Structure formats: structure tokens, C-alpha cells
All heavy atoms as a GROMACS GRO file, in nm:
protein
  604
    1MET      N    1  29.326  14.674  13.270
    1MET     CA    2  29.379  14.576  13.355
    1MET      C    3  29.284  14.535  13.468
    1MET      O    4  29.323  14.500  13.573
    1MET     CB    5  29.512  14.616  13.409
    1MET     CG    6  29.619  14.628  13.305
    1MET     SD    7  29.676  14.464  13.269
    1MET     CE    8  29.813  14.502  13.167
    2ASP      N    9  29.154  14.554  13.442
    2ASP     CA   10  29.054  14.522  13.546
    2ASP      C   11  29.059  14.378  13.585
    2ASP      O   12  29.038  14.340  13.700
    2ASP     CB   13  28.916  14.556  13.498
    2ASP     CG   14  28.894  14.705  13.483
    2ASP    OD1   15  28.965  14.782  13.552
    2ASP    OD2   16  28.809  14.747  13.401
    3CYS      N   17  29.089  14.290  13.487
    3CYS     CA   18  29.086  14.144  13.518
    3CYS      C   19  29.199  14.109  13.618
    3CYS      O   20  29.183  14.016  13.690
    3CYS     CB   21  29.101  14.064  13.390
    3CYS     SG   22  29.249  14.097  13.302
    4ILE      N   23  29.307  14.184  13.621
    4ILE     CA   24  29.414  14.156  13.718
    4ILE      C   25  29.363  14.184  13.862
    4ILE      O   26  29.393  14.111  13.951
    4ILE     CB   27  29.539  14.240  13.684
    4ILE    CG1   28  29.598  14.195  13.554
    4ILE    CG2   29  29.644  14.231  13.796
    4ILE    CD1   30  29.710  14.278  13.505
    5GLU      N   31  29.291  14.288  13.875
    5GLU     CA   32  29.239  14.324  14.010
    5GLU      C   33  29.138  14.223  14.061
    5GLU      O   34  29.126  14.207  14.180
    5GLU     CB   35  29.180  14.462  14.007
    5GLU     CG   36  29.283  14.572  13.978
    5GLU     CD   37  29.219  14.709  13.951
    5GLU    OE1   38  29.097  14.720  13.963
    5GLU    OE2   39  29.300  14.801  13.927
    6GLU      N   40  29.066  14.156  13.975
    6GLU     CA   41  28.965  14.059  14.012
    6GLU      C   42  29.025  13.927  14.059
    6GLU      O   43  28.958  13.858  14.134
    6GLU     CB   44  28.871  14.034  13.894
    6GLU     CG   45  28.790  14.154  13.854
    6GLU     CD   46  28.712  14.135  13.726
    6GLU    OE1   47  28.706  14.018  13.678
    6GLU    OE2   48  28.659  14.228  13.675
    7LYS      N   49  29.141  13.893  14.020
    7LYS     CA   50  29.204  13.766  14.052
    7LYS      C   51  29.290  13.775  14.174
    7LYS      O   52  29.330  13.881  14.216
    7LYS     CB   53  29.285  13.714  13.932
    7LYS     CG   54  29.202  13.680  13.815
    7LYS     CD   55  29.271  13.585  13.728
    7LYS     CE   56  29.175  13.537  13.618
    7LYS     NZ   57  29.176  13.401  13.602
    8ASN      N   58  29.317  13.656  14.232
    8ASN     CA   59  29.407  13.653  14.346
    8ASN      C   60  29.546  13.689  14.301
    8ASN      O   61  29.586  13.658  14.189
    8ASN     CB   62  29.407  13.510  14.406
    8ASN     CG   63  29.273  13.476  14.463
    8ASN    OD1   64  29.192  13.560  14.507
    8ASN    ND2   65  29.246  13.344  14.464
    9PRO      N   66  29.630  13.747  14.393
    9PRO     CA   67  29.764  13.785  14.355
    9PRO      C   68  29.843  13.671  14.297
    9PRO      O   69  29.931  13.691  14.214
    9PRO     CB   70  29.824  13.840  14.481
    9PRO     CG   71  29.706  13.881  14.566
    9PRO     CD   72  29.593  13.795  14.522
   10GLU      N   73  29.823  13.547  14.344
   10GLU     CA   74  29.900  13.434  14.293
   10GLU      C   75  29.876  13.405  14.145
   10GLU      O   76  29.954  13.336  14.083
   10GLU     CB   77  29.875  13.311  14.375
   10GLU     CG   78  29.734  13.261  14.371
   10GLU     CD   79  29.703  13.153  14.469
   10GLU    OE1   80  29.707  13.183  14.590
   10GLU    OE2   81  29.682  13.037  14.424
   11PHE      N   82  29.769  13.455  14.091
   11PHE     CA   83  29.733  13.432  13.950
   11PHE      C   84  29.757  13.552  13.864
   11PHE      O   85  29.723  13.552  13.746
   11PHE     CB   86  29.587  13.391  13.939
   11PHE     CG   87  29.553  13.262  14.009
   11PHE    CD1   88  29.464  13.265  14.118
   11PHE    CD2   89  29.607  13.147  13.971
   11PHE    CE1   90  29.439  13.151  14.185
   11PHE    CE2   91  29.580  13.028  14.036
   11PHE     CZ   92  29.496  13.030  14.144
   12ILE      N   93  29.821  13.658  13.911
   12ILE     CA   94  29.845  13.780  13.831
   12ILE      C   95  29.931  13.742  13.710
   12ILE      O   96  29.902  13.790  13.597
   12ILE     CB   97  29.911  13.890  13.917
   12ILE    CG1   98  29.805  13.947  14.013
   12ILE    CG2   99  29.966  13.998  13.825
   12ILE    CD1  100  29.864  14.054  14.104
   13GLU      N  101  30.034  13.664  13.729
   13GLU     CA  102  30.124  13.633  13.613
   13GLU      C  103  30.044  13.558  13.504
   13GLU      O  104  30.062  13.590  13.388
   13GLU     CB  105  30.236  13.546  13.666
   13GLU     CG  106  30.343  13.523  13.560
   13GLU     CD  107  30.467  13.457  13.619
   13GLU    OE1  108  30.510  13.495  13.729
   13GLU    OE2  109  30.516  13.363  13.558
   14ASP      N  110  29.962  13.465  13.544
   14ASP     CA  111  29.880  13.395  13.444
   14ASP      C  112  29.785  13.492  13.374
   14ASP      O  113  29.761  13.478  13.254
   14ASP     CB  114  29.801  13.283  13.507
   14ASP     CG  115  29.890  13.167  13.553
   14ASP    OD1  116  29.998  13.151  13.497
   14ASP    OD2  117  29.845  13.089  13.639
   15THR      N  118  29.725  13.583  13.448
   15THR     CA  119  29.632  13.676  13.389
   15THR      C  120  29.702  13.767  13.287
   15THR      O  121  29.648  13.792  13.180
   15THR     CB  122  29.566  13.760  13.498
   15THR    OG1  123  29.507  13.674  13.595
   15THR    CG2  124  29.458  13.854  13.445
   16ILE      N  125  29.815  13.815  13.320
   16ILE     CA  126  29.893  13.899  13.228
   16ILE      C  127  29.928  13.826  13.103
   16ILE      O  128  29.913  13.871  12.990
   16ILE     CB  129  30.016  13.962  13.296
   16ILE    CG1  130  29.976  14.061  13.402
   16ILE    CG2  131  30.108  14.028  13.193
   16ILE    CD1  132  30.089  14.105  13.496
   17THR      N  133  29.971  13.699  13.122
   17THR     CA  134  30.009  13.614  13.003
   17THR      C  135  29.884  13.594  12.919
   17THR      O  136  29.888  13.604  12.794
   17THR     CB  137  30.065  13.479  13.053
   17THR    OG1  138  30.178  13.501  13.131
   17THR    CG2  139  30.094  13.390  12.935
   18TYR      N  140  29.772  13.564  12.979
   18TYR     CA  141  29.651  13.540  12.903
   18TYR      C  142  29.608  13.664  12.827
   18TYR      O  143  29.569  13.655  12.708
   18TYR     CB  144  29.535  13.494  12.999
   18TYR     CG  145  29.408  13.473  12.931
   18TYR    CD1  146  29.383  13.358  12.852
   18TYR    CD2  147  29.307  13.565  12.933
   18TYR    CE1  148  29.267  13.338  12.785
   18TYR    CE2  149  29.187  13.548  12.868
   18TYR     CZ  150  29.167  13.432  12.795
   18TYR     OH  151  29.049  13.415  12.727
   19THR      N  152  29.615  13.776  12.893
   19THR     CA  153  29.570  13.902  12.833
   19THR      C  154  29.661  13.940  12.711
   19THR      O  155  29.609  13.972  12.603
   19THR     CB  156  29.574  14.022  12.934
   19THR    OG1  157  29.493  13.987  13.045
   19THR    CG2  158  29.527  14.147  12.874
   20ILE      N  159  29.790  13.926  12.730
   20ILE     CA  160  29.881  13.959  12.616
   20ILE      C  161  29.865  13.857  12.507
   20ILE      O  162  29.861  13.895  12.385
   20ILE     CB  163  30.028  13.958  12.674
   20ILE    CG1  164  30.046  14.078  12.763
   20ILE    CG2  165  30.124  13.960  12.555
   20ILE    CD1  166  30.175  14.076  12.838
   21ALA      N  167  29.851  13.728  12.538
   21ALA     CA  168  29.835  13.626  12.434
   21ALA      C  169  29.705  13.646  12.356
   21ALA      O  170  29.698  13.629  12.236
   21ALA     CB  171  29.842  13.484  12.496
   22SER      N  172  29.603  13.684  12.428
   22SER     CA  173  29.472  13.714  12.360
   22SER      C  174  29.483  13.832  12.266
   22SER      O  175  29.432  13.829  12.148
   22SER     CB  176  29.361  13.741  12.464
   22SER     OG  177  29.339  13.628  12.542
   23ASP      N  178  29.546  13.936  12.307
   23ASP     CA  179  29.568  14.052  12.224
   23ASP      C  180  29.656  14.018  12.104
   23ASP      O  181  29.626  14.061  11.992
   23ASP     CB  182  29.634  14.169  12.302
   23ASP     CG  183  29.538  14.236  12.403
   23ASP    OD1  184  29.417  14.206  12.392
   23ASP    OD2  185  29.589  14.306  12.492
   24LEU      N  186  29.757  13.941  12.129
   24LEU     CA  187  29.842  13.899  12.016
   24LEU      C  188  29.769  13.812  11.914
   24LEU      O  189  29.784  13.827  11.794
   24LEU     CB  190  29.965  13.816  12.072
   24LEU     CG  191  30.072  13.769  11.969
   24LEU    CD1  192  30.127  13.884  11.890
   24LEU    CD2  193  30.180  13.694  12.038
   25ARG      N  194  29.684  13.720  11.965
   25ARG     CA  195  29.606  13.642  11.872
   25ARG      C  196  29.514  13.729  11.788
   25ARG      O  197  29.501  13.708  11.669
   25ARG     CB  198  29.524  13.537  11.954
   25ARG     CG  199  29.446  13.444  11.866
   25ARG     CD  200  29.373  13.340  11.941
   25ARG     NE  201  29.290  13.395  12.045
   25ARG     CZ  202  29.217  13.321  12.125
   25ARG    NH1  203  29.218  13.191  12.124
   25ARG    NH2  204  29.137  13.378  12.216
   26ASN      N  205  29.455  13.831  11.852
   26ASN     CA  206  29.368  13.925  11.773
   26ASN      C  207  29.449  13.996  11.666
   26ASN      O  208  29.401  14.016  11.554
   26ASN     CB  209  29.300  14.018  11.867
   26ASN     CG  210  29.196  13.950  11.949
   26ASN    OD1  211  29.144  13.844  11.918
   26ASN    ND2  212  29.162  14.016  12.062
   27LEU      N  213  29.567  14.043  11.704
   27LEU     CA  214  29.653  14.112  11.603
   27LEU      C  215  29.690  14.026  11.488
   27LEU      O  216  29.692  14.063  11.372
   27LEU     CB  217  29.772  14.173  11.673
   27LEU     CG  218  29.752  14.290  11.763
   27LEU    CD1  219  29.875  14.322  11.847
   27LEU    CD2  220  29.710  14.413  11.684
   28LEU      N  221  29.729  13.901  11.521
   28LEU     CA  222  29.772  13.807  11.420
   28LEU      C  223  29.654  13.772  11.324
   28LEU      O  224  29.672  13.763  11.203
   28LEU     CB  225  29.827  13.675  11.484
   28LEU     CG  226  29.958  13.686  11.556
   28LEU    CD1  227  29.985  13.558  11.634
   28LEU    CD2  228  30.069  13.713  11.460
   29SER      N  229  29.535  13.765  11.382
   29SER     CA  230  29.417  13.741  11.296
   29SER      C  231  29.392  13.859  11.205
   29SER      O  232  29.359  13.839  11.082
   29SER     CB  233  29.293  13.716  11.384
   29SER     OG  234  29.310  13.598  11.456
   30ALA      N  235  29.405  13.978  11.251
   30ALA     CA  236  29.388  14.097  11.166
   30ALA      C  237  29.493  14.101  11.054
   30ALA      O  238  29.456  14.129  10.941
   30ALA     CB  239  29.392  14.223  11.255
   31ILE      N  240  29.615  14.077  11.090
   31ILE     CA  241  29.724  14.075  10.990
   31ILE      C  242  29.698  13.966  10.884
   31ILE      O  243  29.711  13.986  10.763
   31ILE     CB  244  29.859  14.058  11.055
   31ILE    CG1  245  29.891  14.181  11.139
   31ILE    CG2  246  29.968  14.037  10.947
   31ILE    CD1  247  30.012  14.156  11.232
   32LYS      N  248  29.653  13.849  10.928
   32LYS     CA  249  29.627  13.744  10.838
   32LYS      C  250  29.511  13.776  10.741
   32LYS      O  251  29.523  13.752  10.620
   32LYS     CB  252  29.594  13.609  10.914
   32LYS     CG  253  29.574  13.492  10.825
   32LYS     CD  254  29.558  13.365  10.904
   32LYS     CE  255  29.552  13.247  10.810
   32LYS     NZ  256  29.545  13.120  10.881
   33GLY      N  257  29.408  13.835  10.795
   33GLY     CA  258  29.295  13.876  10.712
   33GLY      C  259  29.336  13.975  10.604
   33GLY      O  260  29.296  13.962  10.488
   34ARG      N  261  29.415  14.073  10.644
   34ARG     CA  262  29.457  14.173  10.546
   34ARG      C  263  29.548  14.113  10.449
   34ARG      O  264  29.548  14.152  10.325
   34ARG     CB  265  29.521  14.288  10.616
   34ARG     CG  266  29.415  14.369  10.700
   34ARG     CD  267  29.467  14.481  10.781
   34ARG     NE  268  29.490  14.608  10.713
   34ARG     CZ  269  29.394  14.687  10.665
   34ARG    NH1  270  29.272  14.651  10.663
   34ARG    NH2  271  29.424  14.807  10.613
   35THR      N  272  29.633  14.021  10.486
   35THR     CA  273  29.725  13.954  10.391
   35THR      C  274  29.648  13.873  10.287
   35THR      O  275  29.677  13.876  10.170
   35THR     CB  276  29.826  13.866  10.473
   35THR    OG1  277  29.896  13.944  10.565
   35THR    CG2  278  29.920  13.798  10.375
   36ILE      N  279  29.546  13.803  10.333
   36ILE     CA  280  29.465  13.722  10.242
   36ILE      C  281  29.395  13.818  10.146
   36ILE      O  282  29.388  13.783  10.028
   36ILE     CB  283  29.363  13.642  10.327
   36ILE    CG1  284  29.437  13.525  10.398
   36ILE    CG2  285  29.255  13.577  10.231
   36ILE    CD1  286  29.351  13.449  10.499
   37LEU      N  287  29.344  13.927  10.191
   37LEU     CA  288  29.280  14.023  10.097
   37LEU      C  289  29.378  14.071   9.992
   37LEU      O  290  29.344  14.079   9.875
   37LEU     CB  291  29.225  14.142  10.174
   37LEU     CG  292  29.099  14.121  10.258
   37LEU    CD1  293  29.061  14.243  10.339
   37LEU    CD2  294  28.982  14.078  10.170
   38MET      N  295  29.499  14.110  10.034
   38MET     CA  296  29.599  14.152   9.937
   38MET      C  297  29.638  14.044   9.840
   38MET      O  298  29.653  14.069   9.720
   38MET     CB  299  29.726  14.206  10.011
   38MET     CG  300  29.705  14.339  10.085
   38MET     SD  301  29.852  14.406  10.158
   38MET     CE  302  29.894  14.283  10.279
   39LYS      N  303  29.655  13.923   9.890
   39LYS     CA  304  29.687  13.810   9.810
   39LYS      C  305  29.583  13.785   9.699
   39LYS      O  306  29.614  13.749   9.585
   39LYS     CB  307  29.707  13.686   9.894
   39LYS     CG  308  29.750  13.560   9.824
   39LYS     CD  309  29.769  13.450   9.929
   39LYS     CE  310  29.821  13.321   9.882
   39LYS     NZ  311  29.772  13.269   9.753
   40ASN      N  312  29.455  13.800   9.740
   40ASN     CA  313  29.346  13.774   9.646
   40ASN      C  314  29.331  13.882   9.536
   40ASN      O  315  29.268  13.858   9.437
   40ASN     CB  316  29.212  13.755   9.722
   40ASN     CG  317  29.208  13.626   9.798
   40ASN    OD1  318  29.280  13.529   9.762
   40ASN    ND2  319  29.134  13.624   9.903
   41VAL      N  320  29.387  14.000   9.559
   41VAL     CA  321  29.376  14.110   9.468
   41VAL      C  322  29.472  14.098   9.354
   41VAL      O  323  29.444  14.142   9.241
   41VAL     CB  324  29.395  14.244   9.544
   41VAL    CG1  325  29.409  14.361   9.446
   41VAL    CG2  326  29.280  14.271   9.638
   42ILE      N  327  29.592  14.039   9.378
   42ILE     CA  328  29.688  14.034   9.270
   42ILE      C  329  29.673  13.902   9.188
   42ILE      O  330  29.611  13.804   9.232
   42ILE     CB  331  29.835  14.038   9.328
   42ILE    CG1  332  29.863  13.921   9.420
   42ILE    CG2  333  29.855  14.168   9.405
   42ILE    CD1  334  30.010  13.911   9.461
   43ASN      N  335  29.727  13.909   9.066
   43ASN     CA  336  29.724  13.796   8.977
   43ASN      C  337  29.791  13.673   9.039
   43ASN      O  338  29.899  13.690   9.090
   43ASN     CB  339  29.787  13.842   8.847
   43ASN     CG  340  29.774  13.738   8.739
   43ASN    OD1  341  29.782  13.620   8.759
   43ASN    ND2  342  29.753  13.793   8.616
   44PRO      N  343  29.730  13.552   9.025
   44PRO     CA  344  29.795  13.432   9.081
   44PRO      C  345  29.935  13.405   9.025
   44PRO      O  346  30.015  13.340   9.092
   44PRO     CB  347  29.699  13.323   9.038
   44PRO     CG  348  29.565  13.391   9.015
   44PRO     CD  349  29.600  13.529   8.966
   45SER      N  350  29.968  13.456   8.907
   45SER     CA  351  30.098  13.433   8.852
   45SER      C  352  30.203  13.536   8.900
   45SER      O  353  30.324  13.527   8.868
   45SER     CB  354  30.093  13.427   8.705
   45SER     OG  355  30.052  13.553   8.653
   46ASN      N  356  30.161  13.638   8.972
   46ASN     CA  357  30.250  13.740   9.025
   46ASN      C  358  30.346  13.683   9.123
   46ASN      O  359  30.309  13.603   9.214
   46ASN     CB  360  30.167  13.850   9.092
   46ASN     CG  361  30.246  13.973   9.124
   46ASN    OD1  362  30.356  13.963   9.173
   46ASN    ND2  363  30.185  14.090   9.102
   47PRO      N  364  30.476  13.714   9.110
   47PRO     CA  365  30.575  13.659   9.203
   47PRO      C  366  30.552  13.698   9.349
   47PRO      O  367  30.603  13.628   9.436
   47PRO     CB  368  30.708  13.720   9.154
   47PRO     CG  369  30.680  13.775   9.016
   47PRO     CD  370  30.538  13.794   9.005
   48LEU      N  371  30.475  13.802   9.377
   48LEU     CA  372  30.442  13.835   9.512
   48LEU      C  373  30.359  13.731   9.583
   48LEU      O  374  30.356  13.730   9.708
   48LEU     CB  375  30.371  13.971   9.516
   48LEU     CG  376  30.453  14.096   9.484
   48LEU    CD1  377  30.365  14.219   9.480
   48LEU    CD2  378  30.565  14.112   9.584
   49GLN      N  379  30.290  13.646   9.507
   49GLN     CA  380  30.211  13.536   9.567
   49GLN      C  381  30.294  13.455   9.664
   49GLN      O  382  30.252  13.422   9.775
   49GLN     CB  383  30.150  13.450   9.458
   49GLN     CG  384  30.034  13.510   9.388
   49GLN     CD  385  29.909  13.518   9.468
   49GLN    OE1  386  29.893  13.465   9.578
   49GLN    NE2  387  29.814  13.598   9.418
   50TYR      N  388  30.416  13.428   9.624
   50TYR     CA  389  30.514  13.351   9.708
   50TYR      C  390  30.537  13.420   9.842
   50TYR      O  391  30.529  13.356   9.950
   50TYR     CB  392  30.642  13.326   9.634
   50TYR     CG  393  30.749  13.271   9.726
   50TYR    CD1  394  30.757  13.138   9.752
   50TYR    CD2  395  30.848  13.356   9.784
   50TYR    CE1  396  30.849  13.084   9.835
   50TYR    CE2  397  30.943  13.304   9.864
   50TYR     CZ  398  30.946  13.170   9.893
   50TYR     OH  399  31.043  13.114   9.976
   51HIS      N  400  30.554  13.547   9.837
   51HIS     CA  401  30.579  13.626   9.960
   51HIS      C  402  30.459  13.632  10.052
   51HIS      O  403  30.467  13.618  10.174
   51HIS     CB  404  30.628  13.765   9.926
   51HIS     CG  405  30.757  13.764   9.852
   51HIS    ND1  406  30.877  13.735   9.914
   51HIS    CD2  407  30.790  13.795   9.727
   51HIS    CE1  408  30.973  13.738   9.827
   51HIS    NE2  409  30.922  13.774   9.710
   52PHE      N  410  30.338  13.644   9.992
   52PHE     CA  411  30.214  13.638  10.069
   52PHE      C  412  30.198  13.502  10.134
   52PHE      O  413  30.159  13.490  10.249
   52PHE     CB  414  30.096  13.673   9.986
   52PHE     CG  415  30.085  13.822   9.956
   52PHE    CD1  416  30.078  13.866   9.825
   52PHE    CD2  417  30.076  13.914  10.058
   52PHE    CE1  418  30.064  14.000   9.796
   52PHE    CE2  419  30.065  14.053  10.029
   52PHE     CZ  420  30.061  14.095   9.898
   53ASP      N  421  30.231  13.397  10.064
   53ASP     CA  422  30.224  13.263  10.118
   53ASP      C  423  30.320  13.247  10.236
   53ASP      O  424  30.285  13.186  10.338
   53ASP     CB  425  30.254  13.156  10.014
   53ASP     CG  426  30.139  13.144   9.910
   53ASP    OD1  427  30.025  13.182   9.942
   53ASP    OD2  428  30.166  13.101   9.797
   54GLU      N  429  30.439  13.299  10.224
   54GLU     CA  430  30.534  13.295  10.336
   54GLU      C  431  30.489  13.374  10.456
   54GLU      O  432  30.505  13.332  10.568
   54GLU     CB  433  30.674  13.350  10.286
   54GLU     CG  434  30.745  13.254  10.194
   54GLU     CD  435  30.775  13.120  10.254
   54GLU    OE1  436  30.827  13.115  10.370
   54GLU    OE2  437  30.740  13.018  10.193
   55ILE      N  438  30.429  13.490  10.432
   55ILE     CA  439  30.376  13.564  10.541
   55ILE      C  440  30.262  13.488  10.612
   55ILE      O  441  30.260  13.479  10.736
   55ILE     CB  442  30.318  13.704  10.494
   55ILE    CG1  443  30.431  13.795  10.445
   55ILE    CG2  444  30.234  13.774  10.606
   55ILE    CD1  445  30.385  13.920  10.373
   56LEU      N  446  30.175  13.424  10.532
   56LEU     CA  447  30.069  13.342  10.596
   56LEU      C  448  30.122  13.228  10.669
   56LEU      O  449  30.069  13.196  10.777
   56LEU     CB  450  29.969  13.299  10.487
   56LEU     CG  451  29.888  13.413  10.419
   56LEU    CD1  452  29.818  13.359  10.300
   56LEU    CD2  453  29.793  13.469  10.522
   57ASN      N  454  30.228  13.164  10.621
   57ASN     CA  455  30.292  13.053  10.700
   57ASN      C  456  30.346  13.100  10.832
   57ASN      O  457  30.330  13.033  10.936
   57ASN     CB  458  30.402  12.985  10.617
   57ASN     CG  459  30.351  12.906  10.498
   57ASN    OD1  460  30.234  12.860  10.503
   57ASN    ND2  461  30.431  12.890  10.396
   58CYS      N  462  30.414  13.214  10.829
   58CYS     CA  463  30.465  13.271  10.950
   58CYS      C  464  30.352  13.306  11.049
   58CYS      O  465  30.370  13.284  11.177
   58CYS     CB  466  30.548  13.397  10.925
   58CYS     SG  467  30.708  13.362  10.845
   59LEU      N  468  30.247  13.357  11.001
   59LEU     CA  469  30.134  13.395  11.084
   59LEU      C  470  30.069  13.272  11.147
   59LEU      O  471  30.032  13.266  11.267
   59LEU     CB  472  30.027  13.471  11.007
   59LEU     CG  473  30.064  13.613  10.966
   59LEU    CD1  474  29.968  13.663  10.864
   59LEU    CD2  475  30.062  13.700  11.091
   60ASP      N  476  30.063  13.163  11.070
   60ASP     CA  477  30.007  13.032  11.122
   60ASP      C  478  30.106  12.981  11.238
   60ASP      O  479  30.051  12.934  11.340
   60ASP     CB  480  29.993  12.929  11.016
   60ASP     CG  481  29.878  12.965  10.921
   60ASP    OD1  482  29.785  13.043  10.964
   60ASP    OD2  483  29.874  12.912  10.810
   61GLU      N  484  30.233  12.988  11.208
   61GLU     CA  485  30.327  12.936  11.314
   61GLU      C  486  30.315  13.025  11.442
   61GLU      O  487  30.318  12.975  11.554
   61GLU     CB  488  30.471  12.943  11.265
   61GLU     CG  489  30.496  12.834  11.159
   61GLU     CD  490  30.638  12.840  11.103
   61GLU    OE1  491  30.729  12.890  11.176
   61GLU    OE2  492  30.655  12.800  10.992
   62SER      N  493  30.300  13.155  11.423
   62SER     CA  494  30.288  13.247  11.536
   62SER      C  495  30.160  13.219  11.612
   62SER      O  496  30.158  13.224  11.737
   62SER     CB  497  30.293  13.391  11.491
   62SER     OG  498  30.416  13.421  11.424
   63SER      N  499  30.055  13.194  11.540
   63SER     CA  500  29.930  13.160  11.602
   63SER      C  501  29.937  13.029  11.688
   63SER      O  502  29.881  13.021  11.797
   63SER     CB  503  29.813  13.146  11.503
   63SER     OG  504  29.789  13.269  11.440
   64ASP      N  505  30.007  12.931  11.635
   64ASP     CA  506  30.028  12.806  11.709
   64ASP      C  507  30.101  12.832  11.842
   64ASP      O  508  30.062  12.777  11.943
   64ASP     CB  509  30.103  12.708  11.624
   64ASP     CG  510  30.025  12.656  11.506
   64ASP    OD1  511  29.904  12.668  11.506
   64ASP    OD2  512  30.088  12.597  11.416
   65ILE      N  513  30.204  12.917  11.839
   65ILE     CA  514  30.279  12.948  11.959
   65ILE      C  515  30.190  13.024  12.058
   65ILE      O  516  30.190  12.998  12.178
   65ILE     CB  517  30.402  13.029  11.923
   65ILE    CG1  518  30.502  12.946  11.843
   65ILE    CG2  519  30.466  13.090  12.047
   65ILE    CD1  520  30.614  13.019  11.781
   66THR      N  521  30.109  13.118  12.007
   66THR     CA  522  30.021  13.200  12.088
   66THR      C  523  29.918  13.104  12.155
   66THR      O  524  29.889  13.119  12.275
   66THR     CB  525  29.953  13.304  12.008
   66THR    OG1  526  30.050  13.389  11.949
   66THR    CG2  527  29.862  13.390  12.096
   67ASN      N  528  29.872  13.004  12.080
   67ASN     CA  529  29.770  12.913  12.134
   67ASN      C  530  29.835  12.830  12.246
   67ASN      O  531  29.760  12.789  12.341
   67ASN     CB  532  29.718  12.821  12.027
   67ASN     CG  533  29.618  12.902  11.935
   67ASN    OD1  534  29.558  12.997  11.975
   67ASN    ND2  535  29.606  12.855  11.813
   68LEU      N  536  29.962  12.803  12.240
   68LEU     CA  537  30.025  12.727  12.352
   68LEU      C  538  30.025  12.812  12.482
   68LEU      O  539  30.007  12.759  12.592
   68LEU     CB  540  30.169  12.696  12.317
   68LEU     CG  541  30.192  12.591  12.207
   68LEU    CD1  542  30.343  12.584  12.175
   68LEU    CD2  543  30.139  12.462  12.247
   69LEU      N  544  30.031  12.944  12.468
   69LEU     CA  545  30.025  13.031  12.587
   69LEU      C  546  29.885  13.031  12.640
   69LEU      O  547  29.864  13.045  12.764
   69LEU     CB  548  30.072  13.175  12.549
   69LEU     CG  549  30.215  13.195  12.518
   69LEU    CD1  550  30.237  13.333  12.463
   69LEU    CD2  551  30.301  13.168  12.639
   70LEU      N  552  29.785  13.023  12.553
   70LEU     CA  553  29.646  13.028  12.597
   70LEU      C  554  29.592  12.895  12.643
   70LEU      O  555  29.490  12.887  12.710
   70LEU     CB  556  29.559  13.081  12.482
   70LEU     CG  557  29.578  13.227  12.442
   70LEU    CD1  558  29.503  13.260  12.316
   70LEU    CD2  559  29.531  13.316  12.558
   71ASP      N  560  29.654  12.790  12.601
   71ASP     CA  561  29.606  12.654  12.625
   71ASP      C  562  29.558  12.625  12.766
   71ASP      O  563  29.451  12.573  12.786
   71ASP     CB  564  29.710  12.550  12.578
   71ASP     CG  565  29.656  12.409  12.581
   71ASP    OD1  566  29.552  12.383  12.523
   71ASP    OD2  567  29.720  12.321  12.648
   72PRO      N  568  29.635  12.662  12.869
   72PRO     CA  569  29.591  12.630  13.006
   72PRO      C  570  29.458  12.704  13.038
   72PRO      O  571  29.383  12.660  13.128
   72PRO     CB  572  29.699  12.686  13.096
   72PRO     CG  573  29.819  12.704  13.007
   72PRO     CD  574  29.766  12.722  12.869
   73HIS      N  575  29.428  12.811  12.968
   73HIS     CA  576  29.310  12.890  13.000
   73HIS      C  577  29.188  12.846  12.912
   73HIS      O  578  29.078  12.893  12.933
   73HIS     CB  579  29.335  13.035  12.974
   73HIS     CG  580  29.449  13.090  13.054
   73HIS    ND1  581  29.442  13.118  13.186
   73HIS    CD2  582  29.578  13.113  13.022
   73HIS    CE1  583  29.556  13.153  13.234
   73HIS    NE2  584  29.644  13.152  13.135
   74LEU      N  585  29.207  12.757  12.818
   74LEU     CA  586  29.097  12.715  12.733
   74LEU      C  587  29.017  12.603  12.790
   74LEU      O  588  28.907  12.575  12.745
   74LEU     CB  589  29.154  12.672  12.594
   74LEU     CG  590  29.221  12.782  12.513
   74LEU    CD1  591  29.281  12.724  12.383
   74LEU    CD2  592  29.120  12.892  12.481
   75TYR      N  593  29.065  12.535  12.894
   75TYR     CA  594  28.994  12.421  12.950
   75TYR      C  595  28.941  12.450  13.091
   75TYR      O  596  28.979  12.523  13.164
   75TYR     CB  597  29.092  12.304  12.959
   75TYR     CG  598  29.144  12.258  12.826
   75TYR    CD1  599  29.272  12.289  12.786
   75TYR    CD2  600  29.062  12.193  12.739
   75TYR    CE1  601  29.319  12.262  12.662
   75TYR    CE2  602  29.106  12.160  12.612
   75TYR     CZ  603  29.233  12.188  12.574
   75TYR     OH  604  29.280  12.156  12.454
   0.00000   0.00000   0.00000
């Protein structure tokens, strides 16, 4: 939490939000990567393909929400 100490107290809430959102984005990326690897290992006609696609859709939606939290810090 070094970044919190560097900022003014009025920006602590934004810093915590940014830090958590950044960590969440990294976790979502890792889960998405592993899901894609698993999806590519199984036969395309396997019924599990549908479930992997659903997981990927949820991850994309979660990433969009996370990006909304980070948006003020990207500019």
C-alpha cells in the first residue's frame, strides 16, 4: 500500500479503488488465459465448449465493469 502513502489523503479512496481494480483486471486476465487454453485442448464438438464460451463471456463483461472503475485513471 505504498501508493496510498504517496498521495494526498483526499485521494486515498481513489487510490484504493484503482489498486483493487488493477488487481482484479490482472486476475480476470489470468482466468481468461487459462480458460482459453482449456477450451483449445478439447474437441470443438465437445459440449463443454459451450460452457467455456459462457465463462469467456462472463469474463469479458467483468473486464468491462473493471475498466469503468479504472477509466478516470487512464486519462
